[in-house]
mmCIF file as gemmi writes it, N, C-alpha and C atoms, coordinates in Angstrom:
data_model
loop_
_atom_site.group_PDB
_atom_site.id
_atom_site.type_symbol
_atom_site.label_atom_id
_atom_site.label_alt_id
_atom_site.label_comp_id
_atom_site.label_asym_id
_atom_site.label_entity_id
_atom_site.label_seq_id
_atom_site.pdbx_PDB_ins_code
_atom_site.Cartn_x
_atom_site.Cartn_y
_atom_site.Cartn_z
_atom_site.occupancy
_atom_site.B_iso_or_equiv
_atom_site.pdbx_formal_charge
_atom_site.auth_seq_id
_atom_site.auth_asym_id
_atom_site.pdbx_PDB_model_num
ATOM 1 N N . MET Axp A 1 ? -73.961 -85.927 112.16 1 0 ? 1 A 1
ATOM 2 C CA . MET Axp A 1 ? -74.461 -86.729 113.245 1 0 ? 1 A 1
ATOM 3 C C . MET Axp A 1 ? -73.559 -87.956 113.446 1 0 ? 1 A 1
ATOM 4 N N . PRO Axp A 2 ? -73.266 -88.29 114.677 1 0 ? 2 A 1
ATOM 5 C CA . PRO Axp A 2 ? -72.398 -89.462 114.974 1 0 ? 2 A 1
ATOM 6 C C . PRO Axp A 2 ? -73.052 -90.76 114.505 1 0 ? 2 A 1
ATOM 7 N N . ASP Axp A 3 ? -72.145 -91.702 114.117 1 0 ? 3 A 1
ATOM 8 C CA . ASP Axp A 3 ? -72.578 -93.015 113.685 1 0 ? 3 A 1
ATOM 9 C C . ASP Axp A 3 ? -72.843 -93.9 114.884 1 0 ? 3 A 1
ATOM 10 N N . LYS Axp A 4 ? -74.146 -94.102 115.218 1 0 ? 4 A 1
ATOM 11 C CA . LYS Axp A 4 ? -74.455 -94.955 116.371 1 0 ? 4 A 1
ATOM 12 C C . LYS Axp A 4 ? -73.939 -96.371 116.252 1 0 ? 4 A 1
ATOM 13 N N . THR Axp A 5 ? -74.067 -96.885 115.017 1 0 ? 5 A 1
ATOM 14 C CA . THR Axp A 5 ? -73.585 -98.295 114.849 1 0 ? 5 A 1
ATOM 15 C C . THR Axp A 5 ? -72.141 -98.449 115.101 1 0 ? 5 A 1
ATOM 16 N N . GLU Axp A 6 ? -71.312 -97.523 114.582 1 0 ? 6 A 1
ATOM 17 C CA . GLU Axp A 6 ? -69.89 -97.526 114.83 1 0 ? 6 A 1
ATOM 18 C C . GLU Axp A 6 ? -69.516 -97.41 116.306 1 0 ? 6 A 1
ATOM 19 N N . ALA Axp A 7 ? -70.244 -96.484 116.955 1 0 ? 7 A 1
ATOM 20 C CA . ALA Axp A 7 ? -70.031 -96.271 118.413 1 0 ? 7 A 1
ATOM 21 C C . ALA Axp A 7 ? -70.336 -97.561 119.163 1 0 ? 7 A 1
ATOM 22 N N . LEU Axp A 8 ? -71.421 -98.166 118.865 1 0 ? 8 A 1
ATOM 23 C CA . LEU Axp A 8 ? -71.833 -99.44 119.573 1 0 ? 8 A 1
ATOM 24 C C . LEU Axp A 8 ? -70.82 -100.533 119.275 1 0 ? 8 A 1
ATOM 25 N N . ARG Axp A 9 ? -70.313 -100.598 118.069 1 0 ? 9 A 1
ATOM 26 C CA . ARG Axp A 9 ? -69.292 -101.619 117.694 1 0 ? 9 A 1
ATOM 27 C C . ARG Axp A 9 ? -68.054 -101.398 118.509 1 0 ? 9 A 1
ATOM 28 N N . ALA Axp A 10 ? -67.608 -100.094 118.666 1 0 ? 10 A 1
ATOM 29 C CA . ALA Axp A 10 ? -66.423 -99.808 119.484 1 0 ? 10 A 1
ATOM 30 C C . ALA Axp A 10 ? -66.642 -100.245 120.949 1 0 ? 10 A 1
ATOM 31 N N . LEU Axp A 11 ? -67.814 -99.992 121.455 1 0 ? 11 A 1
ATOM 32 C CA . LEU Axp A 11 ? -68.112 -100.404 122.855 1 0 ? 11 A 1
ATOM 33 C C . LEU Axp A 11 ? -68.156 -101.931 122.96 1 0 ? 11 A 1
ATOM 34 N N . GLU Axp A 12 ? -68.677 -102.599 121.939 1 0 ? 12 A 1
ATOM 35 C CA . GLU Axp A 12 ? -68.711 -104.072 121.959 1 0 ? 12 A 1
ATOM 36 C C . GLU Axp A 12 ? -67.266 -104.623 121.969 1 0 ? 12 A 1
ATOM 37 N N . LEU Axp A 13 ? -66.441 -104.023 121.154 1 0 ? 13 A 1
ATOM 38 C CA . LEU Axp A 13 ? -64.998 -104.429 121.113 1 0 ? 13 A 1
ATOM 39 C C . LEU Axp A 13 ? -64.331 -104.223 122.44 1 0 ? 13 A 1
ATOM 40 N N . ILE Axp A 14 ? -64.581 -103.14 123.125 1 0 ? 14 A 1
ATOM 41 C CA . ILE Axp A 14 ? -63.974 -102.883 124.437 1 0 ? 14 A 1
ATOM 42 C C . ILE Axp A 14 ? -64.461 -103.969 125.386 1 0 ? 14 A 1
ATOM 43 N N . ARG Axp A 15 ? -65.742 -104.31 125.376 1 0 ? 15 A 1
ATOM 44 C CA . ARG Axp A 15 ? -66.24 -105.353 126.253 1 0 ? 15 A 1
ATOM 45 C C . ARG Axp A 15 ? -65.557 -106.633 125.927 1 0 ? 15 A 1
ATOM 46 N N . GLU Axp A 16 ? -65.422 -107.005 124.61 1 0 ? 16 A 1
ATOM 47 C CA . GLU Axp A 16 ? -64.793 -108.255 124.196 1 0 ? 16 A 1
ATOM 48 C C . GLU Axp A 16 ? -63.366 -108.316 124.556 1 0 ? 16 A 1
ATOM 49 N N . SER Axp A 17 ? -62.707 -107.167 124.687 1 0 ? 17 A 1
ATOM 50 C CA . SER Axp A 17 ? -61.302 -107.115 125.054 1 0 ? 17 A 1
ATOM 51 C C . SER Axp A 17 ? -61.089 -107.511 126.547 1 0 ? 17 A 1
ATOM 52 N N . GLY Axp A 18 ? -62.196 -107.546 127.281 1 0 ? 18 A 1
ATOM 53 C CA . GLY Axp A 18 ? -62.028 -107.765 128.73 1 0 ? 18 A 1
ATOM 54 C C . GLY Axp A 18 ? -61.371 -106.609 129.397 1 0 ? 18 A 1
ATOM 55 N N . PHE Axp A 19 ? -61.441 -105.429 128.746 1 0 ? 19 A 1
ATOM 56 C CA . PHE Axp A 19 ? -60.839 -104.205 129.244 1 0 ? 19 A 1
ATOM 57 C C . PHE Axp A 19 ? -59.289 -104.264 129.268 1 0 ? 19 A 1
ATOM 58 N N . PHE Axp A 20 ? -58.733 -105.053 128.331 1 0 ? 20 A 1
ATOM 59 C CA . PHE Axp A 20 ? -57.294 -105.171 128.154 1 0 ? 20 A 1
ATOM 60 C C . PHE Axp A 20 ? -56.873 -104.665 126.803 1 0 ? 20 A 1
ATOM 61 N N . HIS Axp A 21 ? -55.633 -104.249 126.694 1 0 ? 21 A 1
ATOM 62 C CA . HIS Axp A 21 ? -55.04 -103.789 125.449 1 0 ? 21 A 1
ATOM 63 C C . HIS Axp A 21 ? -54.724 -105.048 124.625 1 0 ? 21 A 1
ATOM 64 N N . ASP Axp A 22 ? -55.608 -105.29 123.613 1 0 ? 22 A 1
ATOM 65 C CA . ASP Axp A 22 ? -55.417 -106.45 122.688 1 0 ? 22 A 1
ATOM 66 C C . ASP Axp A 22 ? -55.958 -106.027 121.338 1 0 ? 22 A 1
ATOM 67 N N . ALA Axp A 23 ? -56.17 -106.992 120.453 1 0 ? 23 A 1
ATOM 68 C CA . ALA Axp A 23 ? -56.611 -106.693 119.093 1 0 ? 23 A 1
ATOM 69 C C . ALA Axp A 23 ? -57.964 -106.003 119.06 1 0 ? 23 A 1
ATOM 70 N N . ASP Axp A 24 ? -58.886 -106.4 119.958 1 0 ? 24 A 1
ATOM 71 C CA . ASP Axp A 24 ? -60.186 -105.733 120.055 1 0 ? 24 A 1
ATOM 72 C C . ASP Axp A 24 ? -60.06 -104.303 120.497 1 0 ? 24 A 1
ATOM 73 N N . TRP Axp A 25 ? -59.15 -104.068 121.441 1 0 ? 25 A 1
ATOM 74 C CA . TRP Axp A 25 ? -58.853 -102.681 121.933 1 0 ? 25 A 1
ATOM 75 C C . TRP Axp A 25 ? -58.362 -101.871 120.741 1 0 ? 25 A 1
ATOM 76 N N . THR Axp A 26 ? -57.443 -102.462 119.944 1 0 ? 26 A 1
ATOM 77 C CA . THR Axp A 26 ? -56.897 -101.746 118.849 1 0 ? 26 A 1
ATOM 78 C C . THR Axp A 26 ? -57.949 -101.349 117.819 1 0 ? 26 A 1
ATOM 79 N N . MET Axp A 27 ? -58.856 -102.314 117.523 1 0 ? 27 A 1
ATOM 80 C CA . MET Axp A 27 ? -59.93 -102.052 116.567 1 0 ? 27 A 1
ATOM 81 C C . MET Axp A 27 ? -60.847 -100.965 117.099 1 0 ? 27 A 1
ATOM 82 N N . ALA Axp A 28 ? -61.19 -100.967 118.42 1 0 ? 28 A 1
ATOM 83 C CA . ALA Axp A 28 ? -61.991 -99.924 118.956 1 0 ? 28 A 1
ATOM 84 C C . ALA Axp A 28 ? -61.261 -98.557 118.922 1 0 ? 28 A 1
ATOM 85 N N . HIS Axp A 29 ? -60.029 -98.564 119.129 1 0 ? 29 A 1
ATOM 86 C CA . HIS Axp A 29 ? -59.23 -97.286 119.069 1 0 ? 29 A 1
ATOM 87 C C . HIS Axp A 29 ? -59.22 -96.791 117.624 1 0 ? 29 A 1
ATOM 88 N N . GLU Axp A 30 ? -59.096 -97.604 116.64 1 0 ? 30 A 1
ATOM 89 C CA . GLU Axp A 30 ? -59.138 -97.183 115.235 1 0 ? 30 A 1
ATOM 90 C C . GLU Axp A 30 ? -60.532 -96.556 114.926 1 0 ? 30 A 1
ATOM 91 N N . ILE Axp A 31 ? -61.602 -97.15 115.472 1 0 ? 31 A 1
ATOM 92 C CA . ILE Axp A 31 ? -62.912 -96.563 115.231 1 0 ? 31 A 1
ATOM 93 C C . ILE Axp A 31 ? -62.992 -95.132 115.87 1 0 ? 31 A 1
ATOM 94 N N . ALA Axp A 32 ? -62.55 -95.047 117.146 1 0 ? 32 A 1
ATOM 95 C CA . ALA Axp A 32 ? -62.588 -93.796 117.822 1 0 ? 32 A 1
ATOM 96 C C . ALA Axp A 32 ? -61.778 -92.726 117.062 1 0 ? 32 A 1
ATOM 97 N N . GLN Axp A 33 ? -60.562 -93.083 116.596 1 0 ? 33 A 1
ATOM 98 C CA . GLN Axp A 33 ? -59.747 -92.17 115.894 1 0 ? 33 A 1
ATOM 99 C C . GLN Axp A 33 ? -60.373 -91.708 114.54 1 0 ? 33 A 1
ATOM 100 N N . ALA Axp A 34 ? -61.076 -92.614 113.905 1 0 ? 34 A 1
ATOM 101 C CA . ALA Axp A 34 ? -61.737 -92.264 112.623 1 0 ? 34 A 1
ATOM 102 C C . ALA Axp A 34 ? -62.815 -91.246 112.81 1 0 ? 34 A 1
ATOM 103 N N . HIS Axp A 35 ? -63.322 -91.067 114.047 1 0 ? 35 A 1
ATOM 104 C CA . HIS Axp A 35 ? -64.366 -90.111 114.299 1 0 ? 35 A 1
ATOM 105 C C . HIS Axp A 35 ? -63.928 -88.977 115.266 1 0 ? 35 A 1
ATOM 106 N N . GLU Axp A 36 ? -62.665 -88.72 115.231 1 0 ? 36 A 1
ATOM 107 C CA . GLU Axp A 36 ? -62.151 -87.667 116.136 1 0 ? 36 A 1
ATOM 108 C C . GLU Axp A 36 ? -62.935 -86.377 116.013 1 0 ? 36 A 1
ATOM 109 N N . GLY Axp A 37 ? -63.256 -85.774 117.104 1 0 ? 37 A 1
ATOM 110 C CA . GLY Axp A 37 ? -63.988 -84.534 117.122 1 0 ? 37 A 1
ATOM 111 C C . GLY Axp A 37 ? -65.469 -84.661 117.369 1 0 ? 37 A 1
ATOM 112 N N . GLU Axp A 38 ? -65.977 -85.956 117.326 1 0 ? 38 A 1
ATOM 113 C CA . GLU Axp A 38 ? -67.327 -86.225 117.696 1 0 ? 38 A 1
ATOM 114 C C . GLU Axp A 38 ? -67.297 -86.638 119.167 1 0 ? 38 A 1
ATOM 115 N N . PRO Axp A 39 ? -68.06 -85.932 120.054 1 0 ? 39 A 1
ATOM 116 C CA . PRO Axp A 39 ? -67.937 -86.162 121.467 1 0 ? 39 A 1
ATOM 117 C C . PRO Axp A 39 ? -68.052 -87.552 121.931 1 0 ? 39 A 1
ATOM 118 N N . VAL Axp A 40 ? -69.011 -88.346 121.404 1 0 ? 40 A 1
ATOM 119 C CA . VAL Axp A 40 ? -69.173 -89.743 121.851 1 0 ? 40 A 1
ATOM 120 C C . VAL Axp A 40 ? -67.897 -90.531 121.542 1 0 ? 40 A 1
ATOM 121 N N . PHE Axp A 41 ? -67.314 -90.327 120.378 1 0 ? 41 A 1
ATOM 122 C CA . PHE Axp A 41 ? -66.084 -91.103 120.007 1 0 ? 41 A 1
ATOM 123 C C . PHE Axp A 41 ? -64.868 -90.524 120.815 1 0 ? 41 A 1
ATOM 124 N N . ASP Axp A 42 ? -64.878 -89.257 121.101 1 0 ? 42 A 1
ATOM 125 C CA . ASP Axp A 42 ? -63.777 -88.763 121.955 1 0 ? 42 A 1
ATOM 126 C C . ASP Axp A 42 ? -63.898 -89.323 123.371 1 0 ? 42 A 1
ATOM 127 N N . ALA Axp A 43 ? -65.13 -89.519 123.853 1 0 ? 43 A 1
ATOM 128 C CA . ALA Axp A 43 ? -65.291 -90.159 125.166 1 0 ? 43 A 1
ATOM 129 C C . ALA Axp A 43 ? -64.883 -91.648 125.161 1 0 ? 43 A 1
ATOM 130 N N . ILE Axp A 44 ? -65.177 -92.327 124.1 1 0 ? 44 A 1
ATOM 131 C CA . ILE Axp A 44 ? -64.741 -93.663 123.919 1 0 ? 44 A 1
ATOM 132 C C . ILE Axp A 44 ? -63.186 -93.73 123.877 1 0 ? 44 A 1
ATOM 133 N N . HIS Axp A 45 ? -62.616 -92.795 123.173 1 0 ? 45 A 1
ATOM 134 C CA . HIS Axp A 45 ? -61.165 -92.619 123.077 1 0 ? 45 A 1
ATOM 135 C C . HIS Axp A 45 ? -60.558 -92.439 124.461 1 0 ? 45 A 1
ATOM 136 N N . ALA Axp A 46 ? -61.223 -91.632 125.296 1 0 ? 46 A 1
ATOM 137 C CA . ALA Axp A 46 ? -60.735 -91.425 126.637 1 0 ? 46 A 1
ATOM 138 C C . ALA Axp A 46 ? -60.708 -92.747 127.438 1 0 ? 46 A 1
ATOM 139 N N . MET Axp A 47 ? -61.795 -93.5 127.322 1 0 ? 47 A 1
ATOM 140 C CA . MET Axp A 47 ? -61.813 -94.786 128.044 1 0 ? 47 A 1
ATOM 141 C C . MET Axp A 47 ? -60.699 -95.705 127.586 1 0 ? 47 A 1
ATOM 142 N N . LEU Axp A 48 ? -60.518 -95.779 126.29 1 0 ? 48 A 1
ATOM 143 C CA . LEU Axp A 48 ? -59.411 -96.681 125.749 1 0 ? 48 A 1
ATOM 144 C C . LEU Axp A 48 ? -58.054 -96.294 126.332 1 0 ? 48 A 1
ATOM 145 N N . HIS Axp A 49 ? -57.788 -94.977 126.422 1 0 ? 49 A 1
ATOM 146 C CA . HIS Axp A 49 ? -56.487 -94.634 127.016 1 0 ? 49 A 1
ATOM 147 C C . HIS Axp A 49 ? -56.479 -94.862 128.505 1 0 ? 49 A 1
ATOM 148 N N . ARG Axp A 50 ? -57.56 -94.729 129.139 1 0 ? 50 A 1
ATOM 149 C CA . ARG Axp A 50 ? -57.592 -95.025 130.611 1 0 ? 50 A 1
ATOM 150 C C . ARG Axp A 50 ? -57.305 -96.504 130.796 1 0 ? 50 A 1
ATOM 151 N N . LEU Axp A 51 ? -57.88 -97.352 129.939 1 0 ? 51 A 1
ATOM 152 C CA . LEU Axp A 51 ? -57.647 -98.753 130.088 1 0 ? 51 A 1
ATOM 153 C C . LEU Axp A 51 ? -56.194 -99.161 129.899 1 0 ? 51 A 1
ATOM 154 N N . GLU Axp A 52 ? -55.477 -98.404 129.056 1 0 ? 52 A 1
ATOM 155 C CA . GLU Axp A 52 ? -54.069 -98.735 128.839 1 0 ? 52 A 1
ATOM 156 C C . GLU Axp A 52 ? -53.18 -98.072 129.884 1 0 ? 52 A 1
ATOM 157 N N . GLY Axp A 53 ? -53.788 -97.298 130.786 1 0 ? 53 A 1
ATOM 158 C CA . GLY Axp A 53 ? -53.017 -96.665 131.871 1 0 ? 53 A 1
ATOM 159 C C . GLY Axp A 53 ? -52.491 -95.266 131.516 1 0 ? 53 A 1
ATOM 160 N N . ASP Axp A 54 ? -52.893 -94.804 130.357 1 0 ? 54 A 1
ATOM 161 C CA . ASP Axp A 54 ? -52.407 -93.435 129.958 1 0 ? 54 A 1
ATOM 162 C C . ASP Axp A 54 ? -53.408 -92.379 130.401 1 0 ? 54 A 1
ATOM 163 N N . THR Axp A 55 ? -53.37 -92.067 131.692 1 0 ? 55 A 1
ATOM 164 C CA . THR Axp A 55 ? -54.417 -91.178 132.284 1 0 ? 55 A 1
ATOM 165 C C . THR Axp A 55 ? -54.298 -89.749 131.753 1 0 ? 55 A 1
ATOM 166 N N . SER Axp A 56 ? -53.156 -89.232 131.43 1 0 ? 56 A 1
ATOM 167 C CA . SER Axp A 56 ? -53.06 -87.843 130.931 1 0 ? 56 A 1
ATOM 168 C C . SER Axp A 56 ? -53.697 -87.806 129.51 1 0 ? 56 A 1
ATOM 169 N N . ASN Axp A 57 ? -53.51 -88.836 128.687 1 0 ? 57 A 1
ATOM 170 C CA . ASN Axp A 57 ? -54.167 -88.792 127.396 1 0 ? 57 A 1
ATOM 171 C C . ASN Axp A 57 ? -55.641 -89.009 127.534 1 0 ? 57 A 1
ATOM 172 N N . ALA Axp A 58 ? -56.074 -89.846 128.517 1 0 ? 58 A 1
ATOM 173 C CA . ALA Axp A 58 ? -57.484 -90.019 128.74 1 0 ? 58 A 1
ATOM 174 C C . ALA Axp A 58 ? -58.121 -88.706 129.19 1 0 ? 58 A 1
ATOM 175 N N . ALA Axp A 59 ? -57.469 -87.947 130.049 1 0 ? 59 A 1
ATOM 176 C CA . ALA Axp A 59 ? -57.951 -86.682 130.491 1 0 ? 59 A 1
ATOM 177 C C . ALA Axp A 59 ? -58.145 -85.716 129.318 1 0 ? 59 A 1
ATOM 178 N N . TYR Axp A 60 ? -57.182 -85.718 128.386 1 0 ? 60 A 1
ATOM 179 C CA . TYR Axp A 60 ? -57.256 -84.878 127.228 1 0 ? 60 A 1
ATOM 180 C C . TYR Axp A 60 ? -58.549 -85.192 126.406 1 0 ? 60 A 1
ATOM 181 N N . TRP Axp A 61 ? -58.754 -86.457 126.21 1 0 ? 61 A 1
ATOM 182 C CA . TRP Axp A 61 ? -59.99 -86.858 125.429 1 0 ? 61 A 1
ATOM 183 C C . TRP Axp A 61 ? -61.309 -86.629 126.184 1 0 ? 61 A 1
ATOM 184 N N . ASP Axp A 62 ? -61.24 -86.755 127.511 1 0 ? 62 A 1
ATOM 185 C CA . ASP Axp A 62 ? -62.396 -86.421 128.297 1 0 ? 62 A 1
ATOM 186 C C . ASP Axp A 62 ? -62.696 -84.931 128.152 1 0 ? 62 A 1
ATOM 187 N N . ARG Axp A 63 ? -61.667 -84.074 128.242 1 0 ? 63 A 1
ATOM 188 C CA . ARG Axp A 63 ? -61.893 -82.603 128.082 1 0 ? 63 A 1
ATOM 189 C C . ARG Axp A 63 ? -62.503 -82.36 126.728 1 0 ? 63 A 1
ATOM 190 N N . ARG Axp A 64 ? -62.05 -82.987 125.692 1 0 ? 64 A 1
ATOM 191 C CA . ARG Axp A 64 ? -62.585 -82.766 124.321 1 0 ? 64 A 1
ATOM 192 C C . ARG Axp A 64 ? -64.039 -83.188 124.277 1 0 ? 64 A 1
ATOM 193 N N . ALA Axp A 65 ? -64.34 -84.291 124.923 1 0 ? 65 A 1
ATOM 194 C CA . ALA Axp A 65 ? -65.724 -84.861 124.882 1 0 ? 65 A 1
ATOM 195 C C . ALA Axp A 65 ? -66.671 -84.168 125.875 1 0 ? 65 A 1
ATOM 196 N N . GLY Axp A 66 ? -66.082 -83.511 126.866 1 0 ? 66 A 1
ATOM 197 C CA . GLY Axp A 66 ? -66.925 -82.929 127.937 1 0 ? 66 A 1
ATOM 198 C C . GLY Axp A 66 ? -67.437 -84.007 128.884 1 0 ? 66 A 1
ATOM 199 N N . THR Axp A 67 ? -66.639 -85.062 129.046 1 0 ? 67 A 1
ATOM 200 C CA . THR Axp A 67 ? -67.067 -86.193 129.914 1 0 ? 67 A 1
ATOM 201 C C . THR Axp A 67 ? -66.046 -86.489 130.997 1 0 ? 67 A 1
ATOM 202 N N . ASN Axp A 68 ? -66.415 -87.257 131.955 1 0 ? 68 A 1
ATOM 203 C CA . ASN Axp A 68 ? -65.505 -87.75 132.983 1 0 ? 68 A 1
ATOM 204 C C . ASN Axp A 68 ? -66.16 -88.975 133.588 1 0 ? 68 A 1
ATOM 205 N N . PHE Axp A 69 ? -66.249 -90.09 132.863 1 0 ? 69 A 1
ATOM 206 C CA . PHE Axp A 69 ? -66.991 -91.235 133.274 1 0 ? 69 A 1
ATOM 207 C C . PHE Axp A 69 ? -66.063 -92.295 133.977 1 0 ? 69 A 1
ATOM 208 N N . GLY Axp A 70 ? -64.806 -92.07 134.06 1 0 ? 70 A 1
ATOM 209 C CA . GLY Axp A 70 ? -63.843 -93.086 134.459 1 0 ? 70 A 1
ATOM 210 C C . GLY Axp A 70 ? -63.642 -93.237 135.955 1 0 ? 70 A 1
ATOM 211 N N . ARG Axp A 71 ? -64.365 -92.589 136.74 1 0 ? 71 A 1
ATOM 212 C CA . ARG Axp A 71 ? -64.136 -92.533 138.196 1 0 ? 71 A 1
ATOM 213 C C . ARG Axp A 71 ? -64.56 -93.799 138.918 1 0 ? 71 A 1
ATOM 214 N N . HIS Axp A 72 ? -65.414 -94.653 138.335 1 0 ? 72 A 1
ATOM 215 C CA . HIS Axp A 72 ? -65.988 -95.776 139.013 1 0 ? 72 A 1
ATOM 216 C C . HIS Axp A 72 ? -65.673 -97.119 138.378 1 0 ? 72 A 1
ATOM 217 N N . GLY Axp A 73 ? -64.602 -97.136 137.582 1 0 ? 73 A 1
ATOM 218 C CA . GLY Axp A 73 ? -64.177 -98.372 136.96 1 0 ? 73 A 1
ATOM 219 C C . GLY Axp A 73 ? -64.755 -98.571 135.574 1 0 ? 73 A 1
ATOM 220 N N . PRO Axp A 74 ? -64.131 -99.547 134.869 1 0 ? 74 A 1
ATOM 221 C CA . PRO Axp A 74 ? -64.477 -99.717 133.479 1 0 ? 74 A 1
ATOM 222 C C . PRO Axp A 74 ? -65.886 -100.194 133.15 1 0 ? 74 A 1
ATOM 223 N N . GLU Axp A 75 ? -66.489 -101.03 133.993 1 0 ? 75 A 1
ATOM 224 C CA . GLU Axp A 75 ? -67.848 -101.478 133.787 1 0 ? 75 A 1
ATOM 225 C C . GLU Axp A 75 ? -68.801 -100.32 133.906 1 0 ? 75 A 1
ATOM 226 N N . ALA Axp A 76 ? -68.628 -99.452 134.916 1 0 ? 76 A 1
ATOM 227 C CA . ALA Axp A 76 ? -69.486 -98.275 135.014 1 0 ? 76 A 1
ATOM 228 C C . ALA Axp A 76 ? -69.29 -97.317 133.888 1 0 ? 76 A 1
ATOM 229 N N . GLU Axp A 77 ? -68.032 -97.16 133.463 1 0 ? 77 A 1
ATOM 230 C CA . GLU Axp A 77 ? -67.763 -96.231 132.424 1 0 ? 77 A 1
ATOM 231 C C . GLU Axp A 77 ? -68.397 -96.726 131.113 1 0 ? 77 A 1
ATOM 232 N N . LEU Axp A 78 ? -68.29 -98.011 130.81 1 0 ? 78 A 1
ATOM 233 C CA . LEU Axp A 78 ? -68.907 -98.562 129.626 1 0 ? 78 A 1
ATOM 234 C C . LEU Axp A 78 ? -70.393 -98.353 129.655 1 0 ? 78 A 1
ATOM 235 N N . LYS Axp A 79 ? -71.007 -98.565 130.774 1 0 ? 79 A 1
ATOM 236 C CA . LYS Axp A 79 ? -72.481 -98.284 130.873 1 0 ? 79 A 1
ATOM 237 C C . LYS Axp A 79 ? -72.805 -96.869 130.597 1 0 ? 79 A 1
ATOM 238 N N . LYS Axp A 80 ? -72.048 -95.922 131.104 1 0 ? 80 A 1
ATOM 239 C CA . LYS Axp A 80 ? -72.306 -94.514 130.845 1 0 ? 80 A 1
ATOM 240 C C . LYS Axp A 80 ? -72.144 -94.195 129.38 1 0 ? 80 A 1
ATOM 241 N N . LEU Axp A 81 ? -71.109 -94.823 128.751 1 0 ? 81 A 1
ATOM 242 C CA . LEU Axp A 81 ? -70.917 -94.581 127.304 1 0 ? 81 A 1
ATOM 243 C C . LEU Axp A 81 ? -72.038 -95.189 126.528 1 0 ? 81 A 1
ATOM 244 N N . GLU Axp A 82 ? -72.526 -96.338 126.914 1 0 ? 82 A 1
ATOM 245 C CA . GLU Axp A 82 ? -73.662 -96.911 126.198 1 0 ? 82 A 1
ATOM 246 C C . GLU Axp A 82 ? -74.916 -96.025 126.343 1 0 ? 82 A 1
ATOM 247 N N . GLU Axp A 83 ? -75.099 -95.429 127.466 1 0 ? 83 A 1
ATOM 248 C CA . GLU Axp A 83 ? -76.185 -94.453 127.658 1 0 ? 83 A 1
ATOM 249 C C . GLU Axp A 83 ? -76.035 -93.228 126.745 1 0 ? 83 A 1
ATOM 250 N N . MET Axp A 84 ? -74.765 -92.776 126.658 1 0 ? 84 A 1
ATOM 251 C CA . MET Axp A 84 ? -74.47 -91.644 125.809 1 0 ? 84 A 1
ATOM 252 C C . MET Axp A 84 ? -74.787 -91.956 124.356 1 0 ? 84 A 1
ATOM 253 N N . VAL Axp A 85 ? -74.394 -93.129 123.908 1 0 ? 85 A 1
ATOM 254 C CA . VAL Axp A 85 ? -74.674 -93.532 122.523 1 0 ? 85 A 1
ATOM 255 C C . VAL Axp A 85 ? -76.174 -93.665 122.265 1 0 ? 85 A 1
ATOM 256 N N . ARG Axp A 86 ? -76.86 -94.24 123.226 1 0 ? 86 A 1
ATOM 257 C CA . ARG Axp A 86 ? -78.337 -94.381 123.043 1 0 ? 86 A 1
ATOM 258 C C . ARG Axp A 86 ? -78.982 -93.043 122.851 1 0 ? 86 A 1
ATOM 259 N N . GLY Axp A 87 ? -78.398 -92.023 123.488 1 0 ? 87 A 1
ATOM 260 C CA . GLY Axp A 87 ? -78.957 -90.648 123.452 1 0 ? 87 A 1
ATOM 261 C C . GLY Axp A 87 ? -78.716 -89.899 122.148 1 0 ? 87 A 1
ATOM 262 N N . ILE Axp A 88 ? -77.911 -90.568 121.218 1 0 ? 88 A 1
ATOM 263 C CA . ILE Axp A 88 ? -77.571 -89.853 119.962 1 0 ? 88 A 1
ATOM 264 C C . ILE Axp A 88 ? -78.828 -89.722 119.094 1 0 ? 88 A 1
């Protein structure tokens, strides 16, 4: 079962980063990588790569997660990911 606390922490770090590639982004990325193969974390991983402009890598992680939340900007994507985490 995915770790809800870790997922929420990663999302909090993304919010704290202001959606920019910084130390908080890096910490969120490390959390996502530590849970590779768990759909919620793979979806978070997709968002992180989308934020850094790596759309092909983001698409890879979206395919793994079965998600595609990035079409309406980072705030909307973060909200969708929070909903996904709450559903764990």
